[in-house]
N, C-alpha and C positions, 0 to 999 in steps of 0.2 A: 630594602632592609629598614627596619624602624630606627629612629634616632632618639636620643634622650634630651638633646639640647633644645633650647628655644632661642633661635637666632632669627629675629624678625626683621631688623633694620640695621644692617652692617655699617652703613654710613653714619647713623646716629651713635652707634656704639664706638666707631672710630673717633668721632668728635668728641665724645665724653672721655675717651681714653687720652686723647691729645690734651684736653684741659686738665687732666689730673696726672699727666705723665710724671711730673716731679715726685708726687706722692707715690705713684706706682713704683717708681725706681727705688725709692726709699724702702718700700715694703719688700721688693724682691731682693734688695741689697741685704736685708736682714736675713732672708731665707738662705742666701748664698753663704753668709757668715756662719749660720747654724750648721748647714751641710758641710762646710769646709771644717768647721771646728770638730764635728762629730766623726767625719770620715776621712779627713785629710784634705790638703790643699791641691792635690793633683787629680784633675777630673778624669784622667785615664784609669785611675785605680778607684775612683769614688763615683759610683753609678748615680747616687743622689745629687751630687754636685753637677754632673753632667746634665741630669734632668732639669735642674733649677737653672742652669746656664742656658739651656734651650729655651725655657720660659722667658728668660731675660731677653734673649735675642729676638724672640717672637714679639716682645713689647718694644723692640728697637732701643734697647738699653746699650749705651755705648760701651765698647770693649774696655776702656780705661776705668770705667765705673765698675764693671764687673771684676777686674783685676784688683782694683782698690779694696772691695768688699772682701775678696779672698785674703789679701795681705792683712786686713783687719783682723779676720778670724784667726790667722796664724800668730797674731801678737805683734806683727811688725808695725801696726799703726795704732795700737792700743785697743785691745778687744773689750767688748761688753758681753756679759753673760746673759743670754736670753732663754727664757723657759717657754716651751709650748703648752698652751692651755686651750681646752675645748669647752665651749659653753653651749647649752642646748635650751631651747625654750619655744614659746608660742607667740607668733605674731597675731595681728588682728584677724578675727574669723577663724581662729584655730588653725592658722598656717603654721607650718613647721619651720624652725630656723635653727641653724647650727653656725656658731661663730668660732673661728680659729684664730688665736692670738699668739703673738711672740712678745713676751714682756720681760722687763727687768723689775717689775713692781706689780705683783699679783693684786694687791688691795686696790691700787689705782685702777687697773684694768677692769677687775670685777665690778667696781663701782660705776665705771663709765658705761660698760655693757649693760648692766641692770637699768641705768637710767634711759639709755637708748630704747630698750624694750618697752619700758613704761611710757615714755613719750610717744611711741608708735602704737599704743593701745594693746600692747602684749605683755608678756611676763616671762621672766627667766624660770626654767625648770631645773629638775635634777638630771644628772648625767644618765643617758640612756632613755630619756622621756621621748625623744623623737628620732634618735640615732637609727633605730631599727627601720625607719621609713626611707633610709638612703643607702646607696651602694657606693663604695669607693671604687672609681674607674679612672683609667686614663683616658683623656680626651684630646683630640688633635682637631683643630678647626683650620680648614683651608679655604681660601676665597675662590669662588668660581670665576674662571676667565675664559675667553674664547679659545685659548690655547690648551686648556685642560681637557683631557680625554677621560670622561667619567668611568668608563669600563676599565680602562688601563690603570687608572688610579685605585679603583676598587680591588682589582686583582693583585695589585702591588701591595696594598694594605693588608688583604686578607692572607696572601702568601707570607707575608712578614710576621703574621700571628695575630692580627686584629680580630676582635670579637664581632664587630659590627660596622657597617658603613651605610650612612644616610646622606641623600642629597636633599638639601633644604633649598629655599628660594634662592639664596645668594651665596651659600657656603656648602661644603661637604664636611660632615662630621664623622670622624673615625674614633671608635670606641675600643678600648683595650682593657684587660686586666691590669692591676697595678704592676704585676710582676713582668708583664710583656710590654709595658709602655715604653721603656727605654730602647729595647730592641726594634720595635715597630718605628719608633720615632727616628732612630738612626738609620734604619733601611730607607725610609722616605727621604731623609736628608741627603743620603748617598745618591739618590736619584734626582737631586736638585729641587725637591719639593720645599716651598716656603710656607711657614704657618703664621695664622693670625693668632692662634693660641696653641700651647702645647703644655699640658700639666695634668697631674693627678689630682682629681677633685672628688667631691661628694655629690652624687646625682640622685634626686629623688625618684622613688619608684612610681609615684603618681603626683600629679599637680592639682592644687586647689584654686578654682577660679574665684577672683574677688572683684567687686564692683568699684566704680570710679571713687567714691568717698573713702572706702577702705584702702584703696590703692594709694590715695594721697597720704594716709597715716602710715601705711607700710613703707612707702618711699621715704618719708621723713626718717623712719627708723634706719632704713638702709643707708641713707645719706650720713646720718650721725655716726654709724658704725664704720662706714668706709672712710670717713674723715678722721677717725681715731687712729693715731700713729701706731698703737699697739695691735690693732686688728689686721690680720692678714688676709682672710678670706671670709665671706659670708655666703652660706649656702641655704637655700630655701625652696619651698615647693609652691610659692604663690605664683599665680599666672594671671595677667591682666594686661589689656591693651593700653592701660594708663600707666604701667610701670615702665621706667627706663630700662 
């Protein structure tokens, strides 16, 4: 089965994640706070919160940090009100980019995102200008090991309601609808499967290949966006061996 994800070098991605772990925890903590505030602090009755907690655990976020974020959302530690905003635009060479932000200051965030687009040789567009080029999907990434039985894992995922299963060089990629993501993830968890990533994200229908020089500019834009505390996720359709 075909996969949507582009996981070329798992070790490089792990190293990058380790280097940015503090920032990653901050971003996921904000997601936990928003999920808990909107749907309640009990993950048993709040499916969105369960999904974000699974994402946190896949990123090796400590349990006490997760608990603290939930308490903050319930007002026990002084809550901050965050608003979800999506920005769409074009990177260099006409690549499509979607930026998801959680912010308490829309003007600050919009200015920072626009600046990053400009510095990377792109420009911000209007809502909907590239969104039609992406699909919202649940994606579960599992590292290949000698103990993993590919056929067994595939049947387990498909029986639980997964749409697709792909074996890449170093990982298995399981794709679901957003609605079935939670039940598929929980079924795999119940069978002791551990995840490198588990989240609902926007996946491009097609990818645009860019060269080395363009990739350098595009990477600069990605780094600026990922370093911004307001930016939660960046989705794009650029593909290059020169991109991290």
